[in-house]
N, C-alpha and C positions, 0 to 999 in steps of 0.2 A: 504494500500500500504506500503510495507516495505521500509526501507531506501535505499536499493540497487535498488529497482524498481524506487524509486523517482529520484535517481542520474542517472539511465539509461535513464529515461524519460527526465530529464533536458539535459543530454548529447545529446540525439537524437534531441531535440528541438534546442539546440545551433548549432549542426551540420547542421541542415536544414536551420537555419537562415544564417549561414556563407556561405553555398552553394548558397543560394538565393542572398546574397550580392555580391558574386563573379560573379555570372551570370549577375547581374545587372551592375556591374562595367565593365564587358567585353562588354556588349551591348552598354553601354554609355561611354566606355573607350575613352581616348584621347591620342594623341601622338603629340609631337612637333618634327619637323624634320628640322634640320639645312641643308639648301641647299647651295652648293657652285658651281658656274659656273666658270670654269677656262679655260685658253687657254695654250696649250703647243705648243712649236715651236722649230724648228732647228735654228732659228735666235738667235744670241748671246744675252745673257741676264742673268738674275738671277732668283732665285726661290723666289717668294713672301713669306714673313715670315708667312702670314696667312695660307699658304698651305703646311707647312712642313710635316704634317701627310700624306696628299695626295701625296706629293713628295716621301716619303718613300715607299708608296704603288705602285706608278706608275713607279718609276725608274727601277723596276725589269722587267716590261713588255714593256715599251716604251723607245725609245731613243729620247731625246730632250735636248735643251740647255737652254730654258727658260720656266718658269711656272708663269703665272700671273693670279690673281683672277680678274674676270670681274664683278662678282656680288655675294653677299651673302644675304640670306633671311631666315626667319624662317616661316615654315608653321605649324599652330596649327590646327590639324584636329581631328574630332571625328570619331568613327566607321562608315564606309560607306560614308563619306563625301569626295568629290573630290576636290583636290587642284591642280591648274594648273598654268602654267606660260609660257610666250613666251620667247624663248631663243634668244640670239643675232643673231643666223642664221635664225630667223623667224619661226622656227618650234615650235610646242607645246610639252610641257612635262606635264604629269598628274600622280598624285598619289591618291590612294584610299585605306585607311586602311580597311581591311576586318575582321580580327580576331586577337585577342590577347590571346596568350597562354603562357605556361611556356618557350617556346623557343623564344619568342619575338612576334612581329607583323608580320602577313602575309599581304603584301601590293601589290595591283595591280599597275603595273608601265607601262606607255605607253609613249614611246618616238617616236614622229612622224618620219617615215622613219627609224626607228631603233628598239630598244628593245620593246617588247610587251609581258608581262607575269607577273607572280607573284613571289615575292621574300620575304624572311624572313629577317626582320630587328631586330637586337639585340641592346639592350640599349647601347648607347655610342660607338658603333662599326661603323667605317667608311665603307661605301659601295660605289663603283664606278659603275655608271650606264652605261655610254657610252663615246665613244671617236669618235665623228663624225668629218669629215673634216670641217675646218672653217678657212678662210683666209689662212695664210701660215703655218697652223698647224692643231691642233685638238681641238675641244671643249669638255671639260670633265665635267660631272655632278657628283658630289659626295653628298652623303646623310649621315647625322649623326643623328640618332634618339635619343630622350631623353624622357623616360617615367618612 
């Protein structure tokens, strides 16, 4: 075997090993999702400092006078694991990471009596899921993935 053939063989072996590791990481991949449940209302008030990024995103689409954070939590999920929580309005919210690729995680999202579909989550990018009626305003669910 020539030196060139030896290097080609080593390169092919390394490439196959890297591809196998990438596939394995994708199959057993994990994602941490910062979930924030907030309430927006026309009632006079302020914007909760923990929700400034959300406020910048929402103020272009909704008119409101106050934004308060009701709950924050982190879900640590692996591929195909379902994370769920009960919202303050009694409805269920579920997430299931399905696929991790170059464009981020494809995640199945189900909001009872609301959104039900798949969405792409990109690292450190805030996503707003829903704005359901709640008390004197709207309940807002936002996600910020970290992977």
